[in-house]
N, C-alpha and C positions, 0 to 999 in steps of 0.2 A: 726649594724645588731644584731638581737636577737640571743641569744646563742642556742636556740632550732633549729633555722634555720641553724646555723653553723653545728650542729650535723647532721641534716638531709642531708645537702649537702655532708657531708663526706661519706654517704652511697649510694649516687647516682652513678650508674655505668657509664662507658665510652661508652655505647652502643648508637646507634641511637634511637631516640624516640621523644616524645612530653612531654613538661612540662606544668604544670598548677599552677598558683598563685591564692591564695585565700585571701580574706580580713577577718576581725575579725568576720563578720557575717556568714562566711562559703560560701560566694559567689565567683564563679570564676571571676577574674578580668582581667586575661591575659592568653593566650594560645600561646605557641611557639614551634617550631620544632628545632631539633638539630642533627647533625651528631654525636656529642659527648655530651651527656646529662650533665655529671659532669662539663666539661669545660665550656659549654654554661651557665648553671645556675650559676656557681661560678663567671662568669664574671660580672654578675649584681652587685655583692657585693664586688668584689676585685678591679675593675677598677673604676677610677674616671668618673663620669657621668656628661656631660655638657648639656644633653637634659632635659628640665624642666618636660616634661611628664614622662620620665623614672624615674626621681627623685621622682615624685609624686607616681608613681607606687610602687617603692621600699619601700617607707614609709608606704604603705598600706598592704604590704605582711605579712600575719600572718601564712600562711601554704603553703607548696609546695608538689605537687604530680606529678607523672610522669608515662608515659606508655612506655614500652620498645617494639620496633618493630624490624623487621629483616633488613630493608633497609631504606635508605634516602627517597625513593619513598613512602614507607609505611608511614613514618613520615609526609611527605607532604600531603598525602591523609587524614590521621587521623587529622592533624591540621586543615585542611579545614573543615572536618565534625564537629569538636568540636566548631570551631568559628561560623559556621552557626547555630549550635544548641543552644549555650549558649550566643552568642553575647557579649563577655566580653567587659567591659567598655574601656579597654586600647588597644583593637585591632582595633582602629578606622580606621587605614589604610587598614585593610582587610574587613571592613564592606561595601561591595559593591555588585553589582549583579554578579560579576565574580565568577563562581564556576565550578567545574568539572561536566560533564554530568553523568547521571545514566541511567540504563535500568529499566523500570518499568513494572510490571505485574499489570494491573489496577484491582482494586477491583470492579468487575461488572460481570454480567452474560456473559459467553463466553468472558473472559478477552482479551483485546488488549494488545500488547507488543510494547513499543516504547521508544525512547530516550527522556529524559527530563532533564532540569536543575533546576526544581522546585520539592522539596520534600514536598508533601502534606500529612498530617496525616489523611488519609481517609480509612485506612485499606489496601491500595495497598502495594505490595511488591517491594522494591527497591534493585537493585544490583549495586555495584560500591562504590564510584565514580571512573570513568575511567580517569586517567591522560593521557592515550594514546587514543585519539579519533579514531585513526586507529584501535586499538583493539576493540573499541566499535562497529564501523561500520562492522568490520569483523564478530563479533558475530551476529549483526543484520542481515547481509546478509546470514549467515549460517542458522539462525532461519527461515528466510523467504523462503530459498531454500528447507529446509527440512520439515517444518510444515505449513499446510494450515490454517493459522489463519485469523480471520477476521480483517479488518483494518477500517471498518466504525465505526461511533459513534452512531449507532442506539441503542435504548433501546431494548435489547434482553431478557427481562424477559419472563417467561413462558406465562404470560397473554398477553403480546404484540405479541408474536409469534402465540398464539392461535387465535388472531383476523385476522390473514392472511392479514395484511395490507402492508406487504413489498414485494418488487420484488428484485430478485437477480441482482447484478451489474456485471460489466466487470470482476472483480476479480474471481467471480464464474465461468464465462464462459471460462476463460483461466486457470482454475484449481488451482488458488491460495487460494481459499476458498471453503469450502464444503457446504455453504448455511445454517448456523444455523438460519438465519433470516426467512427461510421458513420451518424450522423443519427437514432439511435433514442432520443435524449433531447432534449427541447425546452429552449430557453433559458428559457422562462417557468417550467417545472417546476423547473429547476436553480436559478433565482433564488429560488424559493420556499424551497428548502432553505437557501440562503444567508441569507435573511431570518431564518429560525428560528435558524440557527447564530449569527448576530450577536446575537440576543436572548439566547441561552444564554450566550454569552461575556460579555455585559454583566450577567449575573445575572438576566435576566428569564425564568427557566424556566417560571414559572407562566403567563406570557403565551403562551408557545409551546404549552404543554399545552392551554390554552383554545382556541387557534386550531386545533389538531389535532383536538380533540373536535368542533368545528363542521364541519371538513372531513370527518371520519368520518361524521357524521350526514348530510351532503349526499350522500356516496357511497352510504350505505345507502338513502337515499330514492330514489336513481337505480338501485337494485338492483345496485350494483357491490360485492357483498359481499366478494369476495376482496381488492379494494383497501381496503375499509373495515377488513378484518381486519389488513392490513399497518399501517394507521394506528393501530389499537388496540394493536398490539405496540410501536410507537414510543412511544405514550403510557405504556404499562406501564414501559418502560425509563427514560423521563424521570422518571416519578413515583418510581421506585425510586432514581434518582440524587438527585432533589430532596429526598427524605426524609432522605438521609444527608449532604448537602453544602450549604454556603452559599457562593455566589459573590458577593463584595462588590466593587462598583465605587465606591471612595471618592470623595467630592466634596472637591476641594482648592481653597481660597480663596487668592488672592494678596493678601498684605498688604505694604504698603510703609511 
């Protein structure tokens, strides 16, 4: 083993995290997770290896970097992200279609929000991935119950709406959508929903509740009592969710 790698391993902490191996060209060739980073990385060089692929990997390692996280679950999610992003040569066993789901806010007019396992670089905003599918569906159910978002895949550009070629669907009639396809929903109002949803997905539920309370008071002051009551119901749902759940957006530091 190269001396500079020995010195680097000495500085690796015993925290959970993800380690990355680089070749001489600076390319990531392997990503792994560990409950104890120092112990796991050192094991590659201190234990006898009988796996041919592992031996080939070790011979090509020229640099080691690592990312410290709070929990093993965070390490698992981060490892998954990095493997999908960089497709390291020696992560063959993990190069498959199995991946954790995300919640995406689609990059489009009046964006849809839905679950996906494919991350596409089209300007859409992705939240996750979620190792707990139950948590993902809880969030999706909450969003659907609180916010009247569209679920259709129509082109809702201003030009398309102006042509008045669309008719409202059942979702409109049962109150789950306010009809942006026929111009009955403003871009500003819809964006307000999205701002609140982004905060919820980041774990800032209390911030959303506070903003909604201010909005409710404004509506009540303007004698818009029916609209204020709708906001009050949203607050009730969010407070009920917030009291039972904790959405954590972990901070990950890059260490080299």
